[in-house]
N, C-alpha and C positions, 0 to 999 in steps of 0.2 A: 325376983323372977317375973318376967313379963308374961302376960296371958296372950293367947292367940289373937283375941280381938284388939289388944293394944298394938300388936305388930301390924295387924291389918289397917287399923285406923291411923296410927302415927308413923309407921315405918314405910308404908306404901309410897308416900311422896317424899320420903327422906327427911321428914321433920320429926323430932322427938316431941314428947308431950309438952315440955316447957316451951319449946319454940312455937308449937301449934297454939298454945294458950296465949302467948304474946301476940301472935298474928290475929287471933280471934278477938282478943280484948280490944285491939285497935279497930278491927272491923266492926265490932258491936258498937263502939263509940260513934263511928261514922253512920252506922245504921240508925242509931237513936237520933242523931242530928238530921239525917235525911228524912226520917218519918215526921218529925215536927215541921221541918221545912215543907214537906209534901202537903201536910194538912193546912199549913199556912197558905200555900198556893191555892188549895181548894177553896178556902175561906175567901181569898181575894178574887178568885174566878167568880164565885157566887155573888159577891157583895160589892164589886167595883161599880162605880157610878160616874156620871159626868161625861164631858166631851171626849175623854180618852177611852170610854167604855169599850167600843168595838175593838180597838187595837189591843187593849190590855186584857180584855176578856179572852180573846184568842191566844195572846202570849202566855197568860197564866195557865191556860189549858195545855199548851205545848210544853211548858215547864213542868207541870205536875205529871203529865204523861211520861216525860223523860225521867223524872224523879222516881216514879213508880217502877219503871223498868230497871233503874239503877238499884233501887231497894231490893228488888228480886235477885239481881246479880250478886249483891253483897251477901244476902241471906244464903243463897245457894253456895257461894264461896265458903262461907262459914261451915256449911254442912259437908263440904269436901273434906274438911279437917275433922269430921266426925263429931262436931260440937253443935250446940244449940244457939241459934241467933235469938237476940231479944225479940219478943213477940207480944209483949203486954204494953198497953198505953202508959201505965204507971212507970215502967222501965224507961220508955222513951222520954217522958217528961222529966223524970228524975235525973237521967244521965246526960241529956242533951245540953249542949251549950246554946243552941238556938232555942228561943223562948216563944211561947204563944203570944198572940196579940188579939185585940178585939176586932169587931166587925165595922167599927165606925171610923176607919181611917180614910183619908182622901186618897185619890189615885196616886198622887205623887208620894205620899207617905207609904203607901203599899210598895211602890217601886223601891223606895229607900230601904224598906225592910228586907226586900228580896236581895238587894245589893249587899246589905249587911250580912245576910245569911250566906250569900256566895262567898264572902271573905272567910267566914267561919268554916264553911265546907271545904274551901281550898286549903286553908291552914290545916284542917283535920286530915284531908287527903294527902297533903305533902308530908305531914308527920307520919302517917300510916305508911306511905310509900317508902320513906327512909327506913322505917323499922323492918318492913318486909324485904327490902333490898338487902339490908344488913344480914338478914337470915337466908338470903338466896332465893326468895320466893318471887321469881320473875313473872309468874302468871298473875298473881295478885297485883304486883307492881304495874304490869301492863294494863290491867283493868282500871287501876287508879289513875294512871296517866291519861287514859281515854276520858275518864270523868273530868279530870282537871282541864283538859283541852276544851271540852264542851262548856263547862262552867265559865271559863275565861271568855269564850265567845259570847255567851249570853250576858256576861257582865259588861263587855264592851257595848253590846247592842242596847242594853238598858241604860248604861251611862250616856250613850249618845242620845237616847230618847229623852233623858232628863235635861239636856242642854237647852238653855233659853234661846 
């Protein structure tokens, strides 16, 4: 027998508990990856040096600002399902496919790291989009498609920047 709160949390949007848990597990994975990526961008923004400083300092700030907004949207989407988003650094570091790096990278190494992160994020977003689409969650799918479009654009720009 289901309780009143279960009906409110899991039935309001038409998803049962199992479906909601599948959606949230996928979103939490993306949240972990995004948080490590976000902090990496902050690291690069603070520590980039050399002839590319002005361009990359500004670009890294643009990217971490967008990442922060996306993190918030993902966490709020998880709350829509009545569940708790990851919120501890240990969870992000443990669960993320994106890994931390040091502060001693060259500007080109930093850009390569960001490009690698973009691939991980887009793969994660696509996997998540397929899962939520299979469950009929068009709102989450729409959010993810918007993220993918933006990451693809940034990937193109940074790939162009890296050309000799």
